[in-house]
PyMOL CGO cylinders between C-alpha atoms (Angstrom):
from pymol import cmd
from pymol.cgo import CYLINDER

trace = [
    CYLINDER, 102.18, -56.87, 179.76, 102.13, -54.12, 182.35, 0.3, 1, 1, 1, 1, 1, 1,
    CYLINDER, 102.13, -54.12, 182.35, 98.97, -55.16, 184.18, 0.3, 1, 1, 1, 1, 1, 1,
    CYLINDER, 98.97, -55.16, 184.18, 96.30, -57.81, 184.43, 0.3, 1, 1, 1, 1, 1, 1,
    CYLINDER, 96.30, -57.81, 184.43, 93.59, -55.54, 182.99, 0.3, 1, 1, 1, 1, 1, 1,
    CYLINDER, 93.59, -55.54, 182.99, 95.56, -55.02, 179.78, 0.3, 1, 1, 1, 1, 1, 1,
    CYLINDER, 95.56, -55.02, 179.78, 96.33, -58.81, 179.71, 0.3, 1, 1, 1, 1, 1, 1,
    CYLINDER, 96.33, -58.81, 179.71, 92.69, -59.73, 180.26, 0.3, 1, 1, 1, 1, 1, 1,
    CYLINDER, 92.69, -59.73, 180.26, 91.67, -57.40, 177.45, 0.3, 1, 1, 1, 1, 1, 1,
    CYLINDER, 91.67, -57.40, 177.45, 94.26, -59.04, 175.08, 0.3, 1, 1, 1, 1, 1, 1,
    CYLINDER, 94.26, -59.04, 175.08, 92.92, -62.51, 176.15, 0.3, 1, 1, 1, 1, 1, 1,
    CYLINDER, 92.92, -62.51, 176.15, 89.28, -61.58, 175.55, 0.3, 1, 1, 1, 1, 1, 1,
    CYLINDER, 89.28, -61.58, 175.55, 89.98, -59.94, 172.27, 0.3, 1, 1, 1, 1, 1, 1,
    CYLINDER, 89.98, -59.94, 172.27, 92.00, -62.97, 171.03, 0.3, 1, 1, 1, 1, 1, 1,
    CYLINDER, 92.00, -62.97, 171.03, 95.29, -61.22, 170.80, 0.3, 1, 1, 1, 1, 1, 1,
    CYLINDER, 95.29, -61.22, 170.80, 96.90, -63.70, 173.33, 0.3, 1, 1, 1, 1, 1, 1,
    CYLINDER, 96.90, -63.70, 173.33, 95.72, -67.34, 173.97, 0.3, 1, 1, 1, 1, 1, 1,
    CYLINDER, 95.72, -67.34, 173.97, 96.61, -67.35, 177.66, 0.3, 1, 1, 1, 1, 1, 1,
    CYLINDER, 96.61, -67.35, 177.66, 97.87, -65.52, 180.61, 0.3, 1, 1, 1, 1, 1, 1,
    CYLINDER, 97.87, -65.52, 180.61, 98.73, -66.05, 184.23, 0.3, 1, 1, 1, 1, 1, 1,
    CYLINDER, 98.73, -66.05, 184.23, 96.86, -63.52, 186.41, 0.3, 1, 1, 1, 1, 1, 1,
    CYLINDER, 96.86, -63.52, 186.41, 96.14, -63.48, 190.12, 0.3, 1, 1, 1, 1, 1, 1,
    CYLINDER, 96.14, -63.48, 190.12, 92.75, -64.95, 191.13, 0.3, 1, 1, 1, 1, 1, 1,
    CYLINDER, 92.75, -64.95, 191.13, 91.37, -61.57, 191.97, 0.3, 1, 1, 1, 1, 1, 1,
    CYLINDER, 91.37, -61.57, 191.97, 91.95, -60.42, 188.43, 0.3, 1, 1, 1, 1, 1, 1,
    CYLINDER, 91.95, -60.42, 188.43, 90.17, -63.34, 187.02, 0.3, 1, 1, 1, 1, 1, 1,
    CYLINDER, 90.17, -63.34, 187.02, 87.12, -62.92, 189.16, 0.3, 1, 1, 1, 1, 1, 1,
    CYLINDER, 87.12, -62.92, 189.16, 87.06, -59.18, 188.32, 0.3, 1, 1, 1, 1, 1, 1,
    CYLINDER, 87.06, -59.18, 188.32, 87.05, -60.00, 184.69, 0.3, 1, 1, 1, 1, 1, 1,
    CYLINDER, 87.05, -60.00, 184.69, 84.29, -62.66, 185.00, 0.3, 1, 1, 1, 1, 1, 1,
    CYLINDER, 84.29, -62.66, 185.00, 82.13, -60.37, 187.08, 0.3, 1, 1, 1, 1, 1, 1,
    CYLINDER, 82.13, -60.37, 187.08, 82.46, -57.77, 184.35, 0.3, 1, 1, 1, 1, 1, 1,
    CYLINDER, 82.46, -57.77, 184.35, 81.22, -60.25, 181.86, 0.3, 1, 1, 1, 1, 1, 1,
    CYLINDER, 81.22, -60.25, 181.86, 84.47, -61.77, 180.32, 0.3, 1, 1, 1, 1, 1, 1,
    CYLINDER, 84.47, -61.77, 180.32, 83.87, -65.29, 179.00, 0.3, 1, 1, 1, 1, 1, 1,
    CYLINDER, 83.87, -65.29, 179.00, 87.09, -66.96, 180.06, 0.3, 1, 1, 1, 1, 1, 1,
    CYLINDER, 87.09, -66.96, 180.06, 88.19, -70.40, 181.39, 0.3, 1, 1, 1, 1, 1, 1,
    CYLINDER, 88.19, -70.40, 181.39, 90.59, -71.18, 184.12, 0.3, 1, 1, 1, 1, 1, 1,
    CYLINDER, 90.59, -71.18, 184.12, 93.10, -74.04, 184.27, 0.3, 1, 1, 1, 1, 1, 1,
    CYLINDER, 93.10, -74.04, 184.27, 94.69, -74.64, 187.74, 0.3, 1, 1, 1, 1, 1, 1,
    CYLINDER, 94.69, -74.64, 187.74, 98.16, -76.02, 188.16, 0.3, 1, 1, 1, 1, 1, 1,
    CYLINDER, 98.16, -76.02, 188.16, 100.30, -76.36, 191.23, 0.3, 1, 1, 1, 1, 1, 1,
    CYLINDER, 100.30, -76.36, 191.23, 103.18, -73.91, 191.71, 0.3, 1, 1, 1, 1, 1, 1,
    CYLINDER, 103.18, -73.91, 191.71, 105.75, -74.65, 194.31, 0.3, 1, 1, 1, 1, 1, 1,
    CYLINDER, 105.75, -74.65, 194.31, 107.01, -71.28, 195.58, 0.3, 1, 1, 1, 1, 1, 1,
    CYLINDER, 107.01, -71.28, 195.58, 106.63, -68.01, 193.93, 0.3, 1, 1, 1, 1, 1, 1,
    CYLINDER, 106.63, -68.01, 193.93, 108.87, -66.64, 191.09, 0.3, 1, 1, 1, 1, 1, 1,
    CYLINDER, 108.87, -66.64, 191.09, 109.54, -63.32, 192.65, 0.3, 1, 1, 1, 1, 1, 1,
    CYLINDER, 109.54, -63.32, 192.65, 112.44, -61.77, 194.45, 0.3, 1, 1, 1, 1, 1, 1,
    CYLINDER, 112.44, -61.77, 194.45, 112.60, -59.32, 197.32, 0.3, 1, 1, 1, 1, 1, 1,
    CYLINDER, 112.60, -59.32, 197.32, 114.89, -56.49, 196.26, 0.3, 1, 1, 1, 1, 1, 1,
    CYLINDER, 114.89, -56.49, 196.26, 116.08, -53.93, 198.90, 0.3, 1, 1, 1, 1, 1, 1,
    CYLINDER, 116.08, -53.93, 198.90, 118.23, -50.78, 198.90, 0.3, 1, 1, 1, 1, 1, 1,
    CYLINDER, 118.23, -50.78, 198.90, 121.95, -51.36, 199.47, 0.3, 1, 1, 1, 1, 1, 1,
    CYLINDER, 121.95, -51.36, 199.47, 121.69, -50.05, 203.03, 0.3, 1, 1, 1, 1, 1, 1,
    CYLINDER, 121.69, -50.05, 203.03, 119.13, -52.76, 204.15, 0.3, 1, 1, 1, 1, 1, 1,
    CYLINDER, 119.13, -52.76, 204.15, 121.35, -55.60, 205.23, 0.3, 1, 1, 1, 1, 1, 1,
    CYLINDER, 121.35, -55.60, 205.23, 118.75, -57.83, 207.05, 0.3, 1, 1, 1, 1, 1, 1,
    CYLINDER, 118.75, -57.83, 207.05, 115.01, -58.60, 207.31, 0.3, 1, 1, 1, 1, 1, 1,
    CYLINDER, 115.01, -58.60, 207.31, 115.03, -56.69, 210.59, 0.3, 1, 1, 1, 1, 1, 1,
    CYLINDER, 115.03, -56.69, 210.59, 116.26, -53.60, 208.73, 0.3, 1, 1, 1, 1, 1, 1,
    CYLINDER, 116.26, -53.60, 208.73, 113.03, -53.62, 206.78, 0.3, 1, 1, 1, 1, 1, 1,
    CYLINDER, 113.03, -53.62, 206.78, 111.15, -52.41, 209.92, 0.3, 1, 1, 1, 1, 1, 1,
    CYLINDER, 111.15, -52.41, 209.92, 109.40, -49.05, 209.20, 0.3, 1, 1, 1, 1, 1, 1,
    CYLINDER, 109.40, -49.05, 209.20, 110.52, -49.10, 205.59, 0.3, 1, 1, 1, 1, 1, 1,
    CYLINDER, 110.52, -49.10, 205.59, 108.32, -48.58, 202.45, 0.3, 1, 1, 1, 1, 1, 1,
    CYLINDER, 108.32, -48.58, 202.45, 107.74, -51.30, 199.90, 0.3, 1, 1, 1, 1, 1, 1,
    CYLINDER, 107.74, -51.30, 199.90, 106.47, -50.32, 196.32, 0.3, 1, 1, 1, 1, 1, 1,
    CYLINDER, 106.47, -50.32, 196.32, 103.45, -52.18, 194.89, 0.3, 1, 1, 1, 1, 1, 1,
    CYLINDER, 103.45, -52.18, 194.89, 101.31, -51.75, 191.75, 0.3, 1, 1, 1, 1, 1, 1,
    CYLINDER, 101.31, -51.75, 191.75, 98.09, -51.30, 193.69, 0.3, 1, 1, 1, 1, 1, 1,
    CYLINDER, 98.09, -51.30, 193.69, 96.64, -52.40, 197.06, 0.3, 1, 1, 1, 1, 1, 1,
    CYLINDER, 96.64, -52.40, 197.06, 94.81, -55.77, 196.66, 0.3, 1, 1, 1, 1, 1, 1,
    CYLINDER, 94.81, -55.77, 196.66, 96.07, -56.72, 193.25, 0.3, 1, 1, 1, 1, 1, 1,
    CYLINDER, 96.07, -56.72, 193.25, 98.19, -59.59, 192.21, 0.3, 1, 1, 1, 1, 1, 1,
    CYLINDER, 98.19, -59.59, 192.21, 101.51, -57.61, 192.64, 0.3, 1, 1, 1, 1, 1, 1,
    CYLINDER, 101.51, -57.61, 192.64, 100.40, -56.68, 196.12, 0.3, 1, 1, 1, 1, 1, 1,
    CYLINDER, 100.40, -56.68, 196.12, 99.41, -60.35, 196.92, 0.3, 1, 1, 1, 1, 1, 1,
    CYLINDER, 99.41, -60.35, 196.92, 102.79, -61.67, 195.64, 0.3, 1, 1, 1, 1, 1, 1,
    CYLINDER, 102.79, -61.67, 195.64, 104.37, -59.10, 197.85, 0.3, 1, 1, 1, 1, 1, 1,
    CYLINDER, 104.37, -59.10, 197.85, 102.45, -60.30, 200.88, 0.3, 1, 1, 1, 1, 1, 1,
    CYLINDER, 102.45, -60.30, 200.88, 103.28, -63.93, 200.12, 0.3, 1, 1, 1, 1, 1, 1,
    CYLINDER, 103.28, -63.93, 200.12, 106.94, -63.17, 199.96, 0.3, 1, 1, 1, 1, 1, 1,
    CYLINDER, 106.94, -63.17, 199.96, 106.93, -61.29, 203.21, 0.3, 1, 1, 1, 1, 1, 1,
    CYLINDER, 106.93, -61.29, 203.21, 104.84, -64.11, 204.84, 0.3, 1, 1, 1, 1, 1, 1,
    CYLINDER, 104.84, -64.11, 204.84, 107.35, -66.71, 203.51, 0.3, 1, 1, 1, 1, 1, 1,
    CYLINDER, 107.35, -66.71, 203.51, 110.26, -64.94, 205.23, 0.3, 1, 1, 1, 1, 1, 1,
    CYLINDER, 110.26, -64.94, 205.23, 108.26, -64.57, 208.45, 0.3, 1, 1, 1, 1, 1, 1,
    CYLINDER, 108.26, -64.57, 208.45, 107.59, -60.81, 208.17, 0.3, 1, 1, 1, 1, 1, 1,
    CYLINDER, 107.59, -60.81, 208.17, 104.28, -59.33, 209.20, 0.3, 1, 1, 1, 1, 1, 1,
    CYLINDER, 104.28, -59.33, 209.20, 104.03, -55.90, 207.47, 0.3, 1, 1, 1, 1, 1, 1,
    CYLINDER, 104.03, -55.90, 207.47, 101.67, -54.51, 210.09, 0.3, 1, 1, 1, 1, 1, 1,
    CYLINDER, 101.67, -54.51, 210.09, 103.78, -55.59, 213.11, 0.3, 1, 1, 1, 1, 1, 1,
    CYLINDER, 103.78, -55.59, 213.11, 106.99, -54.42, 211.36, 0.3, 1, 1, 1, 1, 1, 1,
    CYLINDER, 106.99, -54.42, 211.36, 105.49, -51.09, 210.39, 0.3, 1, 1, 1, 1, 1, 1,
    CYLINDER, 105.49, -51.09, 210.39, 106.14, -51.61, 206.71, 0.3, 1, 1, 1, 1, 1, 1,
    CYLINDER, 106.14, -51.61, 206.71, 104.34, -49.20, 204.53, 0.3, 1, 1, 1, 1, 1, 1,
    CYLINDER, 104.34, -49.20, 204.53, 102.96, -50.07, 201.09, 0.3, 1, 1, 1, 1, 1, 1,
    CYLINDER, 102.96, -50.07, 201.09, 103.29, -47.30, 198.44, 0.3, 1, 1, 1, 1, 1, 1,
    CYLINDER, 103.29, -47.30, 198.44, 101.39, -47.58, 195.24, 0.3, 1, 1, 1, 1, 1, 1,
    CYLINDER, 101.39, -47.58, 195.24, 103.83, -46.78, 192.49, 0.3, 1, 1, 1, 1, 1, 1,
    CYLINDER, 103.83, -46.78, 192.49, 102.51, -48.26, 189.23, 0.3, 1, 1, 1, 1, 1, 1,
    CYLINDER, 102.51, -48.26, 189.23, 103.75, -50.77, 186.81, 0.3, 1, 1, 1, 1, 1, 1,
    CYLINDER, 103.75, -50.77, 186.81, 106.75, -53.06, 187.58, 0.3, 1, 1, 1, 1, 1, 1,
    CYLINDER, 106.75, -53.06, 187.58, 109.23, -51.01, 185.50, 0.3, 1, 1, 1, 1, 1, 1,
    CYLINDER, 109.23, -51.01, 185.50, 108.28, -47.88, 187.46, 0.3, 1, 1, 1, 1, 1, 1,
    CYLINDER, 108.28, -47.88, 187.46, 108.53, -49.77, 190.76, 0.3, 1, 1, 1, 1, 1, 1,
    CYLINDER, 108.53, -49.77, 190.76, 112.08, -50.98, 189.79, 0.3, 1, 1, 1, 1, 1, 1,
    CYLINDER, 112.08, -50.98, 189.79, 113.10, -47.35, 188.89, 0.3, 1, 1, 1, 1, 1, 1,
    CYLINDER, 113.10, -47.35, 188.89, 111.69, -46.12, 192.23, 0.3, 1, 1, 1, 1, 1, 1,
    CYLINDER, 111.69, -46.12, 192.23, 113.81, -48.61, 194.11, 0.3, 1, 1, 1, 1, 1, 1,
    CYLINDER, 113.81, -48.61, 194.11, 116.95, -47.73, 192.10, 0.3, 1, 1, 1, 1, 1, 1,
    CYLINDER, 116.95, -47.73, 192.10, 116.49, -44.03, 192.76, 0.3, 1, 1, 1, 1, 1, 1,
    CYLINDER, 116.49, -44.03, 192.76, 115.80, -44.70, 196.52, 0.3, 1, 1, 1, 1, 1, 1,
    CYLINDER, 115.80, -44.70, 196.52, 112.10, -43.43, 196.32, 0.3, 1, 1, 1, 1, 1, 1,
    CYLINDER, 112.10, -43.43, 196.32, 111.16, -46.77, 197.96, 0.3, 1, 1, 1, 1, 1, 1,
    CYLINDER, 111.16, -46.77, 197.96, 113.13, -49.10, 200.22, 0.3, 1, 1, 1, 1, 1, 1,
    CYLINDER, 113.13, -49.10, 200.22, 112.13, -52.47, 198.81, 0.3, 1, 1, 1, 1, 1, 1,
    CYLINDER, 112.13, -52.47, 198.81, 110.03, -54.25, 196.25, 0.3, 1, 1, 1, 1, 1, 1,
    CYLINDER, 110.03, -54.25, 196.25, 108.98, -57.81, 195.25, 0.3, 1, 1, 1, 1, 1, 1,
    CYLINDER, 108.98, -57.81, 195.25, 109.52, -58.13, 191.60, 0.3, 1, 1, 1, 1, 1, 1,
    CYLINDER, 109.52, -58.13, 191.60, 109.48, -60.83, 188.98, 0.3, 1, 1, 1, 1, 1, 1,
    CYLINDER, 109.48, -60.83, 188.98, 112.94, -62.52, 188.33, 0.3, 1, 1, 1, 1, 1, 1,
    CYLINDER, 112.94, -62.52, 188.33, 113.51, -60.68, 185.00, 0.3, 1, 1, 1, 1, 1, 1,
    CYLINDER, 113.51, -60.68, 185.00, 112.93, -57.33, 186.66, 0.3, 1, 1, 1, 1, 1, 1,
    CYLINDER, 112.93, -57.33, 186.66, 115.23, -58.39, 189.55, 0.3, 1, 1, 1, 1, 1, 1,
    CYLINDER, 115.23, -58.39, 189.55, 117.89, -59.18, 187.02, 0.3, 1, 1, 1, 1, 1, 1,
    CYLINDER, 117.89, -59.18, 187.02, 117.55, -55.71, 185.42, 0.3, 1, 1, 1, 1, 1, 1,
    CYLINDER, 117.55, -55.71, 185.42, 117.67, -54.03, 188.86, 0.3, 1, 1, 1, 1, 1, 1,
    CYLINDER, 117.67, -54.03, 188.86, 120.82, -55.98, 189.80, 0.3, 1, 1, 1, 1, 1, 1,
    CYLINDER, 120.82, -55.98, 189.80, 122.60, -54.99, 186.56, 0.3, 1, 1, 1, 1, 1, 1,
    CYLINDER, 122.60, -54.99, 186.56, 121.61, -51.35, 186.83, 0.3, 1, 1, 1, 1, 1, 1,
    CYLINDER, 121.61, -51.35, 186.83, 122.65, -51.22, 190.64, 0.3, 1, 1, 1, 1, 1, 1,
    CYLINDER, 122.65, -51.22, 190.64, 126.12, -52.65, 189.57, 0.3, 1, 1, 1, 1, 1, 1,
    CYLINDER, 126.12, -52.65, 189.57, 126.42, -50.18, 186.75, 0.3, 1, 1, 1, 1, 1, 1,
    CYLINDER, 126.42, -50.18, 186.75, 126.55, -52.92, 184.04, 0.3, 1, 1, 1, 1, 1, 1,
]
cmd.load_cgo(trace, "trace")
C-alpha cells in the first residue's frame, strides 16, 4: 500500500491481517485510538537500496544533493536516515537536502526524471528503477 496511514486503516478495518510499519506510525495509530497489537522481531539490516542519478559516482558526490522522501519524520524518511547512517553519511554535514515528493512510485519517477538526485527505496522499486534506467 502506498503509505502507513492507508495500511493502518486497512488493518483496523480487517481488510488485511498484518502490516510492517515504522514505530512512529504505530504510535500515531494507537494515540488516535486504534486497537492494534505489536509483535517485534529482529531484522538484520534494512531491505532498502540507495539509488542515485547516473552522474553520482561516489558517496562524496552526494554532498549538496537532494534526496526524495515521502514525508519528514515518517517511516520512509527514517529508512533513508538509517541507510545514510549505515554508509557513514551525515546529511547535515554533507549539506544533503530532503525533498518531500510523495509515495514511493512518485519518488522513483522523480529520480528517473532527475527532479531529485537520490532516494532510498524498497528492493522492488529499486528493480523497477534499474530496468527503467536501462531502457528495458
